[in-house]
N, C-alpha and C positions, 0 to 999 in steps of 0.2 A: 577458418580462424579469422579474428579479424584484429587484427592491428589498434594502436592506440588512435580514438578520437569519435568522429560525431557519426552514426551510422545508420540508414534507413533500412529496418529490417522485420520482419514478424514477430508478433507477441511468442507464435514457438520457440522459433527460432535465438530467441532474446534469452525464456524461461530454461534453454536447452545448454546455454553458458557458450557463448562463440569465441571468449579471449583465450589469447594463445598458450595463457594456460589456466587452470581453475580460477575462477575470480569469485569475490567475494561480493555480496549483495545484499539489499534490503532487508529480505525477507529472512535471508543467511543470516546476519547480524541478531534480528531479532532474537533468535531464536539460539544463538550462543547465549545474551542476553538473558534471555526470560526465561528457559528451557534450561537446555542443557547441553552442552557441545553433541556427543552420542546424534542428539538429535540432527543438528543442525548437518552433520553428515550424511545422517541418514537422507536428508531434504535436499542432496545437492547432487545433480544430474551428472557431473564431471567425478566427483569423490565415488558413490556409489556403487557398485558396480550391479545391485540390483534393485536401483532407484525407479521406481513406478509413479509415472505423471498421477497427478491430484485430481481425482474426477470433479467436474461442475457441480455447483450445487446451485437448485434453482431459487434459493432465497435471493442469489444474487444477481438472476438472472437482468431483473429490471434496472438496476443497474451498470450493468455491465453494459445494456445495451444504450442507456442514457449516455454511457462515458463516452463510447461508439460516435453516437447523432453529434454528439454537443463537441466535441475534442475533434474528432477527423470528420465530423461530416459523413460519415459511412454507415447504412443502413444493413445492416448482415443479420438482421433479422428474419426469424421463419415465422408467419403465423398460421397459428395452429387454430384450426375454426370451430372449437370446443367450447362446451360450458363452463371446465374446470379439467382438474390433471388425475380427475380419481376413475375416468375409465382406461382402461387397458389400451384400446386405440388410444386417446391421448396421449400418455405416456411413453408408445412404440415411439409414434410424430416425433416426439419432444426426442427421445434419445437418435432417431434416424437428422431430427437435426443438426443433435451436435457431434453425431459424428462426421459429419459434411463440415463442422468448424460456423454451423451459424447461431444462432442465440433463440429461443424455441421463447414463444409471446403467446400467451394467448390475445385473440382481440382487443377483449375491452385493456388489456395491459400494455398492448400495444400504442392505443390509440390516448393511455394515460402519459404512455412514456413521450410521444410526442408534445403534448399540452406542455410539458414539463421542461422538454427541452426548450421548445420556446421557452417559456419563464425565463431560464436560463439566461438564453440569449438575452432577451431584453434587461434582464439583472443586473448582466456583466456592462452592458453596453452604458449601464446609468449608472456605474459607479465611476467615477470620475478620475478616483486614487489611480486604479487602472490606465486608464487611458488606451481601452481596447473599443474599438469600435466593430470589428469583423475577426474570429477566432479566426476563420482559416485565412483569412488575409494578412494577418497581423503576426502570424508564428505560425509555428511547426509541433503539430502532434506527436508523439508516444517515440520519439528519436530515441534509440540506442545511444549512449555513451559509454566508453570504454578507458579507463585510464591504467597506469601502474606507479607505485610510488614507494617509496623507502623509510622503513621506521630510522627511528634516531640511534639502533645498531646494523642498522644496513641491509635488515631484511628488505625484501622485493614482494612484493602483493600485487593483485591483480583485482582490482573491481569496476564492477558495472550498476548503471544508472538507468533507469524508463522513465523519466520527468514525463507526465500527463500533458504540459505544453508548456512552451518556451516561446517568448517574445520573437522576433527577428531577427535584431538585437542582441537579444538574452539578456536582455534587464531584468524581465520579468519573467519567473513561472509561477503556474500554479497547477495545483493540485486538487482533483475533483471527488467529492467525498458526498454521498447520499446518503439519508436519517431517517431513522422512521420516527425519530421522538426530535427531540429542538436543532434548528440551525443557530440556537440564541450564542453569540459568544464564551459570554459566562458558563452557558452549559455545560459547551461544545469545551473548554478547555479541562474537562474533567478525560472526557475523553482522547484529548492529546496525550495526556500522561499514561491513562490508563492502555491505549491503541503503543505506545509510545512514537508519536507523531511527531515528536520535537528531533527524535533522532534519525525519523525521515528526511525533517527539515534539513538537517545539519549535514546528513550526506551526500544530499542531493547539490546542497551548496559548495560542497567540497570538489564533486566530482565537476559542474562547469565552472569550477574555477583553474581546477586543474586541466583541463581542456579547453579554454576560451580565455582565461586570467581574468575574467567579468567577477563581480559580486552581484550574486543577481537577487533581486528580490522576491522573494517567494512565499506566495500567500495563499493562505487554504480555501479554495470554492463550495461552501456547505450548502447543499438542499435539501430542505425537505421532501419526503416522497409523494406527501399528499396536499392537496388542492391547500390554500393557491400557488402553492410549490415556493413558499419562499426561500433566499438564500441571505448568506449573511458571508465576509469577505473575511478572513482573518491569518491576522499575522502575528508570529511570534515575540515579546519583549526579549531586552537581552540577557535577563534570569534566566525566561526559558532556554532559549538560547545555548548558553552555557551549561544547562545541565546536559540541551542535548549532545555538545560538542563532548562531552566528558563519558555520555555513555558511548560515545563513535568512536570516541579514542582509548576504549574499554574493549569494544568490539572488534577493533582492529588489531591491538595486541593479543586478543585471546585467536581469532582467525591464525595472525603470524603464528603462534605458539605450536596452533595443533597444524599446521602446516608443516612446522620445520618438525614436529618434532613426530607426527604420526601418529601421534595420540589424542583421541577424539571421548576425552572422558563420559563415564556417564552416571548412573547415582550412586552413592559409596558403596562398598561391596560388604559392610558390615552393619550389626540392629541398630539403626538413628534412633536414639527418644527426644520424643518432641514435648515440647511446654505447650497448654491451651493457651491461643490468642488472646489479647489482649478486651478483645471485644467477646467474648464469650465468657471470661472471667466476671466481667462487668453483669452479664447478665445471670451468669449462677450468682452474683451476688444479694444480683436485683430480689431473685425469688426466693432463696433463703429469708432476706428482709423481711418480705411481705408474708411467711408463714406466718398462720396462727391471726392473721388481723381480719 
């Protein structure tokens, strides 16, 4: 078990929750807010006695590899010299690589990832607002921050985050996202709200300040995963940040309440009568209006 502070630990150690008491993380908070508390309990490695680690998904392999190469400078890839994943031989090699803690990529996927990471390095360096010359010299990647705090009625809670990258002075924090659509800031703003990234921004800033007393500047580095692998650099407006803070406060309140009571509500144990959503009603009215034309 680790005390409050900044720690260099593996991803598996972090996701296993090494805090002194079961701790709240960004992913658990998202389940509390966007799903139901019972699913947060099920997904927590320290609370659920039947917890099972989630299996890796192939669709995330390129993003995982790019993440490791870009931020940590570590090549954790296992190149599979096959044309595709369709054959049993390629699938067996993929599964073996994952068992050994490596990221399996086909040869053409690996080549693509290398080019993608080089493009990201160049664009990050060219962004004068960031002031980063070299990610591996100017900061630290994948450090775990653990802290505890008390709410307004004195309930103590433990928390953990694992920022993608923090500058050496902790004044800049980067979160790297890859996308198969567009990195255009206006387009990505929809993804921010849909995925709850404003909650992540607020929670990470809260944790960094709790440990270092520094108000970090939190920036999303968003990169398209198709040539020429363009990047955008996105910060949140005060209004977006306030939405994130409100969600974060609600998530911490829910966590403290469930921990204190030992009750993790699931779906209602009664029949629920639902109304059609507004878009469905509008579409139905449109169809009715067109009948007979």
